[in-house]
VOPAGU-2260 file (C-alpha; in pm, 1 decimal, decimal comma):
REM VOPAGU-2260
SITE   aa  ch    i         X         Y         Z
SITE  MET   A    0  -18334,9   13390,1  -11702,0
SITE  LYS   A    1  -18075,8   13606,3  -11579,4
SITE  PRO   A    2  -17948,1   13651,0  -11189,3
SITE  THR   A    3  -18165,2   13886,4  -11051,4
SITE  ARG   A    4  -18058,8   14097,3  -10716,0
SITE  LEU   A    5  -18316,1   14266,8  -10523,0
SITE  ILE   A    6  -18126,1   14572,9  -10246,5
SITE  ASN   A    7  -18242,1   14765,1   -9952,0
SITE  ALA   A    8  -18547,1   14549,8   -9892,1
SITE  ALA   A    9  -18764,6   14472,0   -9604,3
SITE  ILE   A   10  -18724,9   14052,5   -9659,5
SITE  VAL   A   11  -19015,2   13889,6   -9464,3
SITE  THR   A   12  -18831,3   13530,2   -9403,1
SITE  GLU   A   13  -18938,8   13256,2   -9141,7
SITE  GLU   A   14  -18686,8   13373,8   -8876,5
SITE  GLY   A   15  -18815,3   13760,5   -8909,0
SITE  VAL   A   16  -18777,5   14057,6   -9120,4
SITE  LEU   A   17  -18433,6   14125,2   -9274,3
SITE  ALA   A   18  -18493,6   14530,0   -9301,6
SITE  GLY   A   19  -18238,8   14674,9   -9521,4
SITE  GLY   A   20  -18142,1   14280,2   -9698,8
SITE  THR   A   21  -18039,3   14171,2  -10011,8
SITE  ILE   A   22  -18215,4   13864,6  -10195,8
SITE  THR   A   23  -18061,6   13731,7  -10521,3
SITE  PHE   A   24  -18175,8   13440,1  -10732,7
SITE  THR   A   25  -18122,8   13261,7  -11047,0
SITE  GLU   A   26  -18226,7   12969,2  -11213,2
SITE  GLY   A   27  -18577,5   12978,7  -11098,3
SITE  ARG   A   28  -18408,1   12926,1  -10712,5
SITE  ILE   A   29  -18308,4   13225,1  -10447,6
SITE  VAL   A   30  -17921,1   13163,9  -10385,2
SITE  SER   A   31  -17884,6   13404,9  -10134,1
SITE  ILE   A   32  -18056,9   13640,9   -9875,3
SITE  GLU   A   33  -17803,2   13882,4   -9681,2
SITE  PRO   A   34  -17838,7   14159,7   -9440,8
SITE  ALA   A   35  -17664,2   14414,3   -9698,8
SITE  SER   A   36  -17558,0   14454,3  -10046,9
SITE  ASN   A   37  -17195,6   14481,8  -10143,9
SITE  SER   A   38  -17292,2   14746,8  -10479,5
SITE  ALA   A   39  -16928,5   14786,8  -10518,5
SITE  ALA   A   40  -16918,8   14387,5  -10615,8
SITE  PRO   A   41  -16958,2   14324,1  -10985,0
SITE  PHE   A   42  -17293,7   14135,7  -11039,7
SITE  GLU   A   43  -17419,4   13961,0  -11371,1
SITE  GLY   A   44  -17761,9   14014,3  -11360,7
SITE  GLU   A   45  -18067,3   14291,9  -11313,7
SITE  THR   A   46  -18045,3   14473,7  -10979,5
SITE  ILE   A   47  -18360,9   14657,2  -10857,8
SITE  ASP   A   48  -18365,0   14893,2  -10492,0
SITE  ALA   A   49  -18649,5   14800,0  -10313,6
SITE  ALA   A   50  -18589,5   15165,7  -10157,4
SITE  GLY   A   51  -18747,9   15001,6   -9820,6
SITE  GLY   A   52  -19016,3   14809,8   -9982,6
SITE  TRP   A   53  -19103,3   14435,9   -9837,8
SITE  VAL   A   54  -18998,7   14159,3  -10025,9
SITE  LEU   A   55  -19287,6   13854,8   -9946,0
SITE  PRO   A   56  -19269,0   13546,1  -10061,0
SITE  GLY   A   57  -19538,8   13496,5  -10357,1
SITE  PHE   A   58  -19901,7   13396,3  -10258,1
SITE  VAL   A   59  -20036,1   13063,1  -10220,5
SITE  ASP   A   60  -20402,5   13042,8  -10312,3
SITE  VAL   A   61  -20586,8   12738,5  -10245,9
SITE  HIS   A   62  -20940,8   12827,5  -10328,3
SITE  VAL   A   63  -20993,9   13055,2  -10675,0
SITE  HIS   A   64  -21246,4   12927,6  -10915,2
SITE  GLY   A   65  -21167,4   13211,9  -11200,3
SITE  GLY   A   66  -21028,3   13554,6  -11303,6
SITE  TYR   A   67  -21045,4   13795,7  -11601,8
SITE  GLY   A   68  -21297,2   13639,1  -11799,0
SITE  GLY   A   69  -21206,8   13267,9  -11737,2
SITE  ASP   A   70  -21323,0   12989,6  -11497,6
SITE  PHE   A   71  -21158,1   12681,4  -11463,0
SITE  MET   A   72  -21456,2   12522,5  -11548,5
SITE  ASP   A   73  -21434,6   12584,4  -11896,6
SITE  ALA   A   74  -21146,3   12306,7  -11901,6
SITE  SER   A   75  -20955,8   12508,0  -12186,3
SITE  ALA   A   76  -20585,2   12622,3  -12183,9
SITE  GLU   A   77  -20726,9   12947,6  -12303,5
SITE  SER   A   78  -20923,3   13035,3  -11979,0
SITE  LEU   A   79  -20596,5   12849,5  -11811,7
SITE  ASP   A   80  -20397,1   13199,8  -11926,1
SITE  LYS   A   81  -20634,4   13426,6  -11828,7
SITE  ILE   A   82  -20685,7   13308,7  -11458,3
SITE  THR   A   83  -20324,3   13206,7  -11389,4
SITE  ARG   A   84  -20207,0   13561,4  -11581,9
SITE  PHE   A   85  -20469,5   13758,7  -11386,3
SITE  HIS   A   86  -20382,7   13594,2  -11030,4
SITE  GLY   A   87  -20019,4   13577,8  -11101,0
SITE  GLY   A   88  -19996,3   13952,2  -11192,1
SITE  ASN   A   89  -20188,6   14032,3  -10848,8
SITE  GLY   A   90  -19910,2   13798,8  -10653,1
SITE  THR   A   91  -20017,2   13467,8  -10662,9
SITE  THR   A   92  -19727,1   13269,0  -10773,9
SITE  SER   A   93  -19915,3   12915,8  -10664,5
SITE  ILE   A   94  -20282,4   12855,1  -10769,2
SITE  VAL   A   95  -20508,5   12574,5  -10701,3
SITE  ALA   A   96  -20780,8   12528,7  -10940,9
SITE  THR   A   97  -21110,5   12493,1  -10782,2
SITE  THR   A   98  -21403,3   12356,0  -10950,6
SITE  VAL   A   99  -21771,0   12382,2  -10805,0
SITE  THR   A  100  -22069,6   12132,6  -10800,3
SITE  ALA   A  101  -22109,7   11971,4  -11130,7
SITE  SER   A  102  -22156,6   11624,9  -11296,8
SITE  ARG   A  103  -21858,0   11404,8  -11276,8
SITE  GLU   A  104  -21781,6   11485,9  -11664,9
SITE  ASP   A  105  -21770,7   11784,7  -11607,4
SITE  ILE   A  106  -21472,9   11760,7  -11278,1
SITE  SER   A  107  -21352,4   11495,6  -11553,4
SITE  ARG   A  108  -21283,7   11770,3  -11810,6
SITE  VAL   A  109  -21135,2   12003,6  -11525,1
SITE  LEU   A  110  -20858,6   11747,8  -11438,9
SITE  ALA   A  111  -20760,4   11664,3  -11794,3
SITE  SER   A  112  -20732,0   12009,3  -11871,6
SITE  VAL   A  113  -20539,0   12080,2  -11528,6
SITE  HIS   A  114  -20325,3   11781,7  -11564,4
SITE  ALA   A  115  -20280,5   11871,1  -11944,2
SITE  TYR   A  116  -20182,0   12234,5  -11902,4
SITE  ARG   A  117  -19932,4   12145,1  -11616,3
SITE  GLN   A  118  -19710,1   11961,9  -11860,9
SITE  GLN   A  119  -19553,5   12287,3  -12020,4
SITE  PRO   A  120  -19432,2   12643,7  -11884,0
SITE  MET   A  121  -19703,4   12810,3  -11734,4
SITE  PRO   A  122  -19725,7   13212,7  -11784,0
SITE  GLY   A  123  -19823,7   13346,4  -11444,9
SITE  ALA   A  124  -19898,1   13112,3  -11107,3
SITE  GLN   A  125  -19812,3   12808,7  -11118,0
SITE  VAL   A  126  -20129,1   12541,3  -11123,5
SITE  VAL   A  127  -20036,9   12319,9  -10834,6
SITE  GLY   A  128  -20331,2   12124,4  -10835,7
SITE  VAL   A  129  -20699,2   12083,0  -10809,5
SITE  HIS   A  130  -20949,5   12152,9  -10537,3
SITE  LEU   A  131  -21245,0   11998,6  -10548,4
SITE  GLU   A  132  -21511,1   12229,3  -10364,1
SITE  GLY   A  133  -21849,1   11959,7  -10438,4
SITE  PRO   A  134  -22030,9   11788,7  -10505,1
SITE  PHE   A  135  -22037,0   11611,5  -10168,8
SITE  VAL   A  136  -22229,9   11902,7  -10001,5
SITE  ASN   A  137  -22492,5   11975,9   -9806,3
SITE  PRO   A  138  -22836,3   12137,0  -10033,1
SITE  LYS   A  139  -22912,5   12303,5   -9704,0
SITE  TRP   A  140  -22616,1   12536,3   -9706,7
SITE  LYS   A  141  -22556,4   12552,7  -10100,4
SITE  GLY   A  142  -22478,3   12883,6  -10136,7
SITE  ALA   A  143  -22361,5   12955,5  -10550,9
SITE  GLN   A  144  -22329,5   12590,6  -10574,2
SITE  ASN   A  145  -22590,7   12414,4  -10823,5
SITE  PRO   A  146  -22800,9   12147,0  -10601,9
SITE  ALA   A  147  -22889,7   11967,3  -10857,7
SITE  TYR   A  148  -22550,7   11808,6  -10905,7
SITE  MET   A  149  -22496,8   11747,0  -10515,3
SITE  LEU   A  150  -22486,0   11411,1  -10382,9
SITE  PRO   A  151  -22365,6   11170,5  -10097,9
SITE  PRO   A  152  -21982,2   11103,7  -10138,5
SITE  GLN   A  153  -21857,6   10863,0  -10442,9
SITE  LYS   A  154  -21534,9   10708,1  -10330,6
SITE  GLU   A  155  -21492,1   10566,5  -10658,9
SITE  TRP   A  156  -21465,2   10869,7  -10852,9
SITE  LEU   A  157  -21175,6   10991,1  -10645,5
SITE  VAL   A  158  -21018,0   10648,1  -10660,1
SITE  GLU   A  159  -21013,5   10649,5  -11035,9
SITE  TRP   A  160  -20925,4   11042,1  -11071,4
SITE  THR   A  161  -20605,4   10951,4  -10802,2
SITE  LYS   A  162  -20507,8   10661,2  -11017,1
SITE  GLN   A  163  -20525,9   10820,7  -11362,9
SITE  TYR   A  164  -20377,8   11143,2  -11234,0
SITE  PRO   A  165  -20156,0   11102,9  -10932,6
SITE  GLY   A  166  -20057,4   11423,6  -10682,4
SITE  LEU   A  167  -20326,6   11643,3  -10891,7
SITE  ILE   A  168  -20592,5   11675,8  -10658,5
SITE  ARG   A  169  -20500,9   11865,7  -10348,3
SITE  GLN   A  170  -20785,1   11934,3  -10165,7
SITE  VAL   A  171  -21172,8   11806,5  -10156,3
SITE  THR   A  172  -21456,4   12016,9   -9980,9
SITE  LEU   A  173  -21705,9   11827,7   -9855,2
SITE  ALA   A  174  -22000,3   11842,8   -9594,8
SITE  PRO   A  175  -21946,3   11576,2   -9265,2
SITE  GLU   A  176  -22226,9   11494,2   -9184,3
SITE  ILE   A  177  -22379,4   11293,7   -9470,2
SITE  GLU   A  178  -22393,5   10954,1   -9521,8
SITE  GLY   A  179  -22082,1   10825,5   -9651,9
SITE  ALA   A  180  -21837,9   11158,1   -9569,8
SITE  LEU   A  181  -21632,5   11040,4   -9215,1
SITE  ASP   A  182  -21492,0   10709,0   -9457,3
SITE  LEU   A  183  -21421,5   10919,6   -9775,4
SITE  ILE   A  184  -21267,4   11174,2   -9544,8
SITE  GLU   A  185  -21009,0   10878,2   -9392,9
SITE  TRP   A  186  -20935,9   10754,5   -9714,7
SITE  LEU   A  187  -20851,9   11152,2   -9840,3
SITE  SER   A  188  -20638,5   11174,4   -9506,9
SITE  VAL   A  189  -20435,6   10877,6   -9610,5
SITE  SER   A  190  -20395,0   10945,5   -9946,6
SITE  GLY   A  191  -20304,6   11286,3   -9873,0
SITE  ILE   A  192  -20552,3   11513,7   -9986,8
SITE  VAL   A  193  -20675,5   11789,8   -9749,0
SITE  ALA   A  194  -21027,4   11735,6   -9641,3
SITE  ALA   A  195  -21214,2   11986,1   -9595,1
SITE  ALA   A  196  -21551,4   12098,8   -9481,6
SITE  GLY   A  197  -21803,7   12340,4   -9665,8
SITE  HIS   A  198  -22130,7   12368,3   -9741,4
SITE  THR   A  199  -22229,4   12192,5   -9443,8
SITE  ASP   A  200  -22504,7   12164,6   -9158,0
SITE  ALA   A  201  -22275,1   11964,6   -8919,4
SITE  THR   A  202  -22286,6   12023,3   -8558,5
SITE  TYR   A  203  -22009,7   12068,5   -8366,1
SITE  ASP   A  204  -22021,3   11698,6   -8255,3
SITE  GLN   A  205  -21987,7   11615,9   -8603,6
SITE  ILE   A  206  -21701,8   11805,4   -8727,2
SITE  GLU   A  207  -21499,2   11725,8   -8386,9
SITE  ALA   A  208  -21598,4   11325,3   -8520,8
SITE  ALA   A  209  -21442,2   11377,0   -8878,2
SITE  ILE   A  210  -21137,9   11589,6   -8763,3
SITE  GLU   A  211  -21076,5   11205,7   -8545,6
SITE  ARG   A  212  -21099,8   11099,8   -8907,3
SITE  GLY   A  213  -20870,3   11317,2   -9111,0
SITE  LEU   A  214  -21078,9   11610,5   -9146,5
SITE  SER   A  215  -20827,0   11948,5   -9151,0
SITE  GLN   A  216  -20963,6   12201,0   -9307,0
SITE  ALA   A  217  -21264,7   12486,1   -9303,7
SITE  VAL   A  218  -21369,3   12663,0   -9620,1
SITE  HIS   A  219  -21469,9   13004,5   -9614,5
SITE  THR   A  220  -21513,4   12995,1   -9253,9
SITE  TYR   A  221  -21802,1   13193,6   -9136,0
SITE  ASN   A  222  -21993,7   13119,5   -9491,3
SITE  ALA   A  223  -22177,3   12814,9   -9581,1
SITE  MET   A  224  -22187,0   12635,2   -9223,2
SITE  THR   A  225  -22367,2   12608,2   -8946,2
SITE  PRO   A  226  -22317,8   12957,6   -8727,6
SITE  LEU   A  227  -22196,3   12997,0   -8387,6
SITE  HIS   A  228  -22444,5   12971,7   -8072,0
SITE  HIS   A  229  -22329,6   12996,9   -7733,5
SITE  ARG   A  230  -22585,2   12652,5   -7654,6
SITE  ASN   A  231  -22483,7   12503,2   -8028,5
SITE  PRO   A  232  -22140,1   12588,8   -8137,3
SITE  GLY   A  233  -22209,5   12472,3   -8472,0
SITE  THR   A  234  -21918,7   12415,5   -8729,6
SITE  VAL   A  235  -21849,8   12791,7   -8669,5
SITE  GLY   A  236  -21729,6   12709,9   -8322,7
SITE  ALA   A  237  -21546,6   12367,7   -8370,6
SITE  VAL   A  238  -21300,3   12580,0   -8648,0
SITE  LEU   A  239  -21263,7   12874,0   -8356,4
SITE  THR   A  240  -21190,0   12603,7   -8075,0
SITE  ASP   A  241  -20996,2   12304,8   -8253,6
SITE  PRO   A  242  -20643,7   12373,4   -8331,9
SITE  ARG   A  243  -20642,2   12073,8   -8618,8
SITE  ILE   A  244  -20822,2   12248,6   -8848,1
SITE  HIS   A  245  -20708,2   12512,8   -9077,2
SITE  ALA   A  246  -20914,1   12791,4   -9124,8
SITE  GLU   A  247  -20977,5   12961,4   -9451,4
SITE  VAL   A  248  -21076,7   13363,0   -9491,0
SITE  ILE   A  249  -21203,5   13530,7   -9756,3
SITE  ALA   A  250  -21071,2   13912,1   -9651,4
SITE  ASP   A  251  -21284,3   14118,3   -9886,4
SITE  GLY   A  252  -21489,9   14269,3   -9629,9
SITE  HIS   A  253  -21857,8   14147,3   -9791,3
SITE  HIS   A  254  -21803,5   13788,2   -9669,7
SITE  VAL   A  255  -21689,9   13818,9   -9332,0
SITE  HIS   A  256  -21661,9   14182,1   -9117,0
SITE  PRO   A  257  -21321,9   14274,4   -9023,9
SITE  ALA   A  258  -21423,5   14216,5   -8628,1
SITE  ALA   A  259  -21515,0   13827,3   -8720,4
SITE  ILE   A  260  -21175,2   13834,3   -8907,3
SITE  ARG   A  261  -20979,5   13936,4   -8569,7
SITE  LEU   A  262  -21151,1   13705,8   -8359,7
SITE  VAL   A  263  -21031,1   13358,0   -8569,4
SITE  THR   A  264  -20684,7   13550,3   -8570,8
SITE  LEU   A  265  -20734,8   13577,8   -8183,4
SITE  VAL   A  266  -20789,0   13220,3   -8120,4
SITE  LYS   A  267  -20653,7   13031,2   -8383,0
SITE  ASN   A  268  -20260,9   13014,6   -8381,2
SITE  ASP   A  269  -19998,8   13139,5   -8636,3
SITE  HIS   A  270  -20016,6   12818,4   -8835,2
SITE  ASN   A  271  -20357,1   12748,5   -8949,4
SITE  LEU   A  272  -20491,7   13073,9   -9125,5
SITE  LEU   A  273  -20546,1   13068,8   -9478,8
SITE  LEU   A  274  -20599,9   13381,9   -9700,6
SITE  ILE   A  275  -20822,7   13237,7   -9965,1
SITE  THR   A  276  -20972,3   13444,9  -10279,0
SITE  ASP   A  277  -21266,9   13226,0  -10352,6
SITE  ALA   A  278  -21222,5   13473,2  -10643,5
SITE  MET   A  279  -21477,7   13377,3  -10972,9
SITE  ALA   A  280  -21449,3   13511,2  -11363,5
SITE  ALA   A  281  -21540,9   13832,2  -11310,3
SITE  ALA   A  282  -21196,6   13950,3  -11094,6
SITE  GLY   A  283  -21025,1   14153,6  -11240,0
SITE  LEU   A  284  -21306,7   14298,8  -11470,9
SITE  GLY   A  285  -21616,7   14530,3  -11460,5
SITE  ASP   A  286  -21992,0   14497,9  -11315,3
SITE  GLY   A  287  -22235,6   14271,7  -11505,9
SITE  LEU   A  288  -22390,4   13940,5  -11546,3
SITE  TYR   A  289  -22127,1   13653,0  -11540,3
SITE  ASP   A  290  -22227,9   13256,2  -11509,7
SITE  LEU   A  291  -22066,6   13064,6  -11186,4
SITE  GLY   A  292  -22129,7   12671,1  -11247,0
SITE  GLY   A  293  -22452,1   12736,1  -11486,8
SITE  LEU   A  294  -22581,5   12994,7  -11231,9
SITE  ALA   A  295  -22618,4   13348,5  -11300,2
SITE  VAL   A  296  -22431,2   13548,7  -11084,1
SITE  ASN   A  297  -22447,5   13969,3  -11087,0
SITE  VAL   A  298  -22170,8   14225,0  -11000,2
SITE  LYS   A  299  -22170,7   14537,2  -10848,0
SITE  ALA   A  300  -21971,3   14753,4  -10717,6
SITE  GLY   A  301  -21718,5   14474,8  -10718,9
SITE  VAL   A  302  -21947,4   14206,6  -10497,8
SITE  ALA   A  303  -22068,6   13893,9  -10648,1
SITE  THR   A  304  -22446,1   13770,0  -10570,8
SITE  LEU   A  305  -22660,2   13492,4  -10736,0
SITE  ALA   A  306  -22925,1   13672,7  -10969,5
SITE  GLU   A  307  -23134,9   13437,8  -10807,5
SITE  GLY   A  308  -23185,4   13410,4  -10437,7
SITE  ASN   A  309  -22877,7   13730,3  -10320,7
SITE  SER   A  310  -22644,7   13445,2  -10210,0
SITE  LEU   A  311  -22268,5   13569,5  -10259,6
SITE  ALA   A  312  -22143,6   13368,2  -10534,7
SITE  GLY   A  313  -21739,5   13376,0  -10483,5
SITE  SER   A  314  -21579,8   13704,3  -10492,2
SITE  THR   A  315  -21367,1   13952,7  -10734,8
SITE  LEU   A  316  -21089,6   13970,3  -10462,3
SITE  THR   A  317  -20723,0   13906,1  -10554,8
SITE  MET   A  318  -20475,8   13804,1  -10278,8
SITE  ILE   A  319  -20289,9   14104,9  -10280,8
SITE  GLU   A  320  -20633,6   14278,4  -10188,9
SITE  ALA   A  321  -20661,2   14068,3   -9896,3
SITE  LEU   A  322  -20331,1   14075,4   -9757,0
SITE  ARG   A  323  -20401,2   14477,8   -9757,4
SITE  PHE   A  324  -20740,4   14431,4   -9582,2
SITE  VAL   A  325  -20580,4   14234,9   -9323,2
SITE  VAL   A  326  -20352,2   14478,7   -9263,7
SITE  GLU   A  327  -20516,9   14772,1   -9299,3
SITE  LYS   A  328  -20865,6   14668,3   -9166,9
SITE  VAL   A  329  -20773,9   14381,7   -8957,0
SITE  GLY   A  330  -20465,8   14542,3   -8815,5
SITE  LEU   A  331  -20248,7   14242,1   -8868,4
SITE  THR   A  332  -19864,4   14319,5   -8955,1
SITE  VAL   A  333  -19747,0   14239,0   -9303,2
SITE  PRO   A  334  -19514,2   13947,2   -9178,5
SITE  GLU   A  335  -19839,4   13791,4   -8978,0
SITE  ALA   A  336  -20040,7   13879,6   -9313,9
SITE  SER   A  337  -19770,7   13703,2   -9524,4
SITE  VAL   A  338  -19753,2   13402,4   -9337,8
SITE  MET   A  339  -20157,1   13338,8   -9388,7
SITE  ALA   A  340  -20109,5   13398,3   -9776,5
SITE  SER   A  341  -19815,8   13184,2   -9843,8
SITE  GLY   A  342  -19672,6   13004,3   -9567,2
SITE  ASN   A  343  -19937,4   12808,9   -9432,8
SITE  PRO   A  344  -20112,2   12739,2   -9744,4
SITE  ALA   A  345  -19814,2   12636,7   -9862,4
SITE  ARG   A  346  -19776,9   12400,2   -9563,8
SITE  GLN   A  347  -20131,4   12250,2   -9572,6
SITE  LEU   A  348  -20064,4   12176,0   -9979,1
SITE  GLY   A  349  -19751,1   11983,4   -9854,5
SITE  LEU   A  350  -19520,5   12168,8  -10109,1
SITE  PHE   A  351  -19358,3   12403,9   -9801,7
SITE  GLU   A  352  -19011,6   12285,8   -9899,1
SITE  GLN   A  353  -19064,7   12412,5  -10220,4
SITE  THR   A  354  -19246,5   12763,0  -10140,0
SITE  GLY   A  355  -19425,6   12936,8   -9942,2
SITE  SER   A  356  -19143,9   13145,9   -9812,7
SITE  LEU   A  357  -18833,3   13337,7   -9844,0
SITE  ALA   A  358  -18504,4   13082,8   -9801,6
SITE  VAL   A  359  -18229,4   12974,3  -10006,3
SITE  GLY   A  360  -18260,4   12674,1  -10187,4
SITE  LYS   A  361  -18664,5   12738,1  -10230,7
SITE  GLN   A  362  -18821,1   12806,0  -10581,0
SITE  ALA   A  363  -18766,8   13212,5  -10609,0
SITE  ASP   A  364  -19136,1   13261,8  -10581,5
SITE  VAL   A  365  -19061,6   13637,5  -10465,1
SITE  LEU   A  366  -19298,8   13960,3  -10453,1
SITE  LEU   A  367  -19185,0   14313,4  -10415,8
SITE  VAL   A  368  -19410,5   14484,4  -10261,8
SITE  SER   A  369  -19391,2   14868,2  -10163,6
SITE  SER   A  370  -19423,8   15029,6   -9845,4
SITE  GLY   A  371  -19810,2   15141,5   -9910,0
SITE  LEU   A  372  -19871,0   14799,8  -10011,6
SITE  LYS   A  373  -19876,0   14844,3  -10347,2
SITE  LEU   A  374  -19773,1   14523,7  -10584,6
SITE  GLU   A  375  -19460,5   14620,2  -10793,8
SITE  ARG   A  376  -19302,8   14335,3  -10883,9
SITE  VAL   A  377  -19348,3   13953,9  -10947,4
SITE  TRP   A  378  -19139,4   13667,8  -10975,2
SITE  ALA   A  379  -19289,5   13291,8  -11011,5
SITE  LYS   A  380  -19033,2   13070,2  -11036,9
SITE  GLY   A  381  -18793,1   13349,9  -11075,2
SITE  ASN   A  382  -18980,4   13437,2  -11397,2
SITE  PRO   A  383  -19073,2   13778,0  -11419,1
SITE  VAL   A  384  -19507,8   13829,4  -11405,3
SITE  GLU   A  385  -19659,7   14116,9  -11557,4
SITE  VAL   A  386  -19800,3   14339,7  -11314,2
SITE  PHE   A  387  -20176,6   14405,5  -11330,8
SITE  ALA   A  388  -20269,4   14764,2  -11200,8
SITE  ASN   A  389  -20350,0   14744,0  -10845,6
């Protein structure tokens, strides 16, 4: 791992944008961020001229099911390699392996495979944990989740899994209105696991009650939840108005209209919006028939829908595309979008001291993005990751 220096860069830091700056990293850590470089000074490493392009922290995707033909439910090192290489090559340096509603045995297999995978060097995006999306969700809002495996919360499963794999489960998505959910939410919160509302028929009042018990996030906001109505605010109303809830957004133009994304950016503050992909195995591949949790999915023109029922079934989105979308279609600045794609998810996961922003001492999770928002280079923990065409 040779020292690397990027010069003439617009570096996005917590303090603001450092125009014409220089960032240096070695041994997997950022060692300096300076206003300008002394090109005459000797440097034992690679110097890259950013030519005025953006240097951003690597993206942190808390909700992603797969990519490039791999699905985390495959529970195999081969699939994990496909997924982490693909999303790493699209700017994601930290990834949370997301399950679908499935049997206890299948979820246990995923946990075992991710735990084993994390014990070795990872080739692309670093798998920082697991997000259990279901099975404790509401069949009324099943979306692309399999209702055959939906059931009330089983706290003993989580207790056993967290004892077996401490720190591995980072997030659990559930429907707060179903029996036993509030007790589980409180246990998750106390245990340092993000409790998120999703695939839910909850009313505004039920979401507020869950927030009091520790609910802190909403998955794919607007999708698979009770909508906003002026006399019945529903889950969406609670998400939009309560600052204690962090809102995930799939910014692909299919799941949420740009105006609705703009609305959520206006009513939430800078620290509780998260860009996610919700990507499935088809991400990075062409149109065709795919599988998601045992359900057939058609992908046409990049849009994934269930073969039966036509519900949206995850996405084929990447994080660099999501950032580009909110800048070009929603009107955010690159620094604003960067916080949503990196800093906010890292804070939610309790990883902000390690990653999520560019600062001396942090992991060298670094992206070089052109002024036209094309991803040019990626480093995860200081290691170069091959960039996919974008």
